[in-house]
ZADO-1210 file (C-alpha; in nm, 4 decimals, padded with zeros to 6 digits):
<atoms>
<atom x="-00.0061" y="00.0126" z="00.0048" code="UNK" pos="1"/>
<atom x="00.0940" y="00.3523" z="-00.0664" code="UNK" pos="2"/>
<atom x="00.1942" y="00.5490" z="00.2258" code="UNK" pos="3"/>
<atom x="-00.0008" y="00.8643" z="00.3304" code="UNK" pos="4"/>
<atom x="-00.3378" y="01.0076" z="00.2421" code="UNK" pos="5"/>
<atom x="-00.4768" y="01.0010" z="-00.0762" code="UNK" pos="6"/>
<atom x="-00.4798" y="01.3291" z="-00.2762" code="UNK" pos="7"/>
<atom x="-00.8159" y="01.4247" z="-00.4156" code="UNK" pos="8"/>
<atom x="-00.8924" y="01.6977" z="-00.6634" code="UNK" pos="9"/>
<atom x="-00.9867" y="02.0033" z="-00.5221" code="UNK" pos="10"/>
<atom x="-01.3063" y="02.1889" z="-00.6695" code="UNK" pos="11"/>
<atom x="-01.2029" y="02.4885" z="-00.9112" code="UNK" pos="12"/>
<atom x="-01.2319" y="02.8359" z="-00.7234" code="UNK" pos="13"/>
<atom x="-01.4932" y="03.0538" z="-00.8473" code="UNK" pos="14"/>
<atom x="-01.3727" y="03.3921" z="-00.9633" code="UNK" pos="15"/>
<atom x="-01.3855" y="03.6698" z="-00.6603" code="UNK" pos="16"/>
<atom x="-01.5139" y="03.9519" z="-00.8786" code="UNK" pos="17"/>
<atom x="-01.8377" y="03.7695" z="-00.9524" code="UNK" pos="18"/>
<atom x="-01.9017" y="03.7368" z="-00.6169" code="UNK" pos="19"/>
<atom x="-01.8411" y="04.0888" z="-00.4740" code="UNK" pos="20"/>
<atom x="-02.0410" y="04.2319" z="-00.7464" code="UNK" pos="21"/>
<atom x="-02.4081" y="04.2849" z="-00.5917" code="UNK" pos="22"/>
<atom x="-02.6857" y="04.2741" z="-00.8602" code="UNK" pos="23"/>
<atom x="-02.8259" y="04.6472" z="-00.9600" code="UNK" pos="24"/>
<atom x="-03.1621" y="04.7509" z="-01.0186" code="UNK" pos="25"/>
<atom x="-03.2135" y="04.9086" z="-01.3206" code="UNK" pos="26"/>
<atom x="-03.4399" y="05.2654" z="-01.3300" code="UNK" pos="27"/>
<atom x="-03.4949" y="05.5688" z="-01.1203" code="UNK" pos="28"/>
<atom x="-03.4458" y="05.5225" z="-00.7340" code="UNK" pos="29"/>
<atom x="-03.7550" y="05.5732" z="-00.5578" code="UNK" pos="30"/>
<atom x="-03.7953" y="05.7977" z="-00.2563" code="UNK" pos="31"/>
<atom x="-03.6690" y="06.1318" z="-00.1300" code="UNK" pos="32"/>
<atom x="-03.3839" y="06.2865" z="-00.3145" code="UNK" pos="33"/>
<atom x="-03.1407" y="06.4518" z="-00.0674" code="UNK" pos="34"/>
<atom x="-02.8999" y="06.7307" z="-00.1937" code="UNK" pos="35"/>
<atom x="-02.5824" y="06.6318" z="-00.1549" code="UNK" pos="36"/>
<atom x="-02.3725" y="06.8759" z="00.0802" code="UNK" pos="37"/>
<atom x="-02.1620" y="06.9998" z="-00.1630" code="UNK" pos="38"/>
<atom x="-02.4409" y="07.1491" z="-00.3908" code="UNK" pos="39"/>
<atom x="-02.6187" y="07.3076" z="-00.0580" code="UNK" pos="40"/>
<atom x="-02.2826" y="07.5034" z="00.0130" code="UNK" pos="41"/>
<atom x="-02.2700" y="07.6325" z="-00.3590" code="UNK" pos="42"/>
<atom x="-02.6313" y="07.7363" z="-00.3189" code="UNK" pos="43"/>
<atom x="-02.6001" y="07.9038" z="00.0084" code="UNK" pos="44"/>
<atom x="-02.2857" y="08.0917" z="-00.1528" code="UNK" pos="45"/>
<atom x="-02.4632" y="08.2263" z="-00.4415" code="UNK" pos="46"/>
<atom x="-02.7310" y="08.3081" z="-00.2330" code="UNK" pos="47"/>
<atom x="-02.5266" y="08.5089" z="-00.0309" code="UNK" pos="48"/>
<atom x="-02.3148" y="08.6656" z="-00.3202" code="UNK" pos="49"/>
<atom x="-02.6541" y="08.7785" z="-00.5003" code="UNK" pos="50"/>
<atom x="-02.7437" y="08.9641" z="-00.1657" code="UNK" pos="51"/>
<atom x="-02.3987" y="09.1289" z="-00.1178" code="UNK" pos="52"/>
<atom x="-02.3942" y="09.2409" z="-00.5076" code="UNK" pos="53"/>
<atom x="-02.7423" y="09.3974" z="-00.4358" code="UNK" pos="54"/>
<atom x="-02.6699" y="09.5840" z="-00.1347" code="UNK" pos="55"/>
<atom x="-02.3263" y="09.7105" z="-00.3221" code="UNK" pos="56"/>
<atom x="-02.5283" y="09.8263" z="-00.6064" code="UNK" pos="57"/>
<atom x="-02.7597" y="09.9869" z="-00.3442" code="UNK" pos="58"/>
<atom x="-02.4988" y="10.1864" z="-00.1926" code="UNK" pos="59"/>
<atom x="-02.3447" y="10.3212" z="-00.4707" code="UNK" pos="60"/>
<atom x="-02.7004" y="10.4531" z="-00.5951" code="UNK" pos="61"/>
<atom x="-02.7201" y="10.6261" z="-00.2399" code="UNK" pos="62"/>
<atom x="-02.3761" y="10.7410" z="-00.2573" code="UNK" pos="63"/>
<atom x="-02.4297" y="10.9019" z="-00.6569" code="UNK" pos="64"/>
<atom x="-02.7612" y="11.0529" z="-00.5555" code="UNK" pos="65"/>
<atom x="-02.5953" y="11.2322" z="-00.2482" code="UNK" pos="66"/>
<atom x="-02.3261" y="11.3400" z="-00.4742" code="UNK" pos="67"/>
<atom x="-02.5679" y="11.4967" z="-00.7400" code="UNK" pos="68"/>
<atom x="-02.8036" y="11.6682" z="-00.5001" code="UNK" pos="69"/>
<atom x="-02.5242" y="11.8460" z="-00.3607" code="UNK" pos="70"/>
<atom x="-02.3969" y="11.9587" z="-00.6806" code="UNK" pos="71"/>
<atom x="-02.7095" y="12.0226" z="-00.8556" code="UNK" pos="72"/>
<atom x="-02.9618" y="12.2899" z="-00.7548" code="UNK" pos="73"/>
<atom x="-03.2773" y="12.0840" z="-00.8797" code="UNK" pos="74"/>
<atom x="-03.4114" y="11.7925" z="-00.6753" code="UNK" pos="75"/>
<atom x="-03.2486" y="11.4808" z="-00.8188" code="UNK" pos="76"/>
<atom x="-03.4613" y="11.1721" z="-00.8304" code="UNK" pos="77"/>
<atom x="-03.3531" y="10.8010" z="-00.9603" code="UNK" pos="78"/>
<atom x="-03.5925" y="10.6116" z="-01.1794" code="UNK" pos="79"/>
<atom x="-03.6279" y="10.2606" z="-01.1383" code="UNK" pos="80"/>
<atom x="-03.6561" y="10.0159" z="-01.4482" code="UNK" pos="81"/>
<atom x="-03.9774" y="09.8986" z="-01.5510" code="UNK" pos="82"/>
<atom x="-04.0380" y="09.5187" z="-01.5480" code="UNK" pos="83"/>
<atom x="-04.1109" y="09.3881" z="-01.8700" code="UNK" pos="84"/>
<atom x="-04.2267" y="09.0637" z="-01.7332" code="UNK" pos="85"/>
<atom x="-04.5050" y="09.2272" z="-01.5344" code="UNK" pos="86"/>
<atom x="-04.7078" y="09.2992" z="-01.8139" code="UNK" pos="87"/>
<atom x="-05.0454" y="09.0620" z="-01.8605" code="UNK" pos="88"/>
<atom x="-05.0771" y="08.8924" z="-02.2024" code="UNK" pos="89"/>
<atom x="-05.4337" y="08.9573" z="-02.3009" code="UNK" pos="90"/>
<atom x="-05.6116" y="08.7094" z="-02.5350" code="UNK" pos="91"/>
<atom x="-05.8242" y="08.8667" z="-02.8161" code="UNK" pos="92"/>
<atom x="-06.2175" y="08.7482" z="-02.8000" code="UNK" pos="93"/>
<atom x="-06.3792" y="08.7327" z="-03.1201" code="UNK" pos="94"/>
</atoms>
């Protein structure tokens, strides 16, 4: 008799890549969609920047009006631009 244990063939190992990959569902995800933190920071920065620009523009207008009123003998008025989008479109009735 042969000495020692008999060597049996080992079963072939499956590829590990296939074991790691979960099955993914296709189509859109259901449920609430949250904005990523990076995007909320960008939105806050844009909002803050817009507010800051508005305040700076207002300050500049006030300074110019003070200087103009000090130099000119007439009263100085600033005309605000008229919003073109506020006009209501009327439909013709036949």
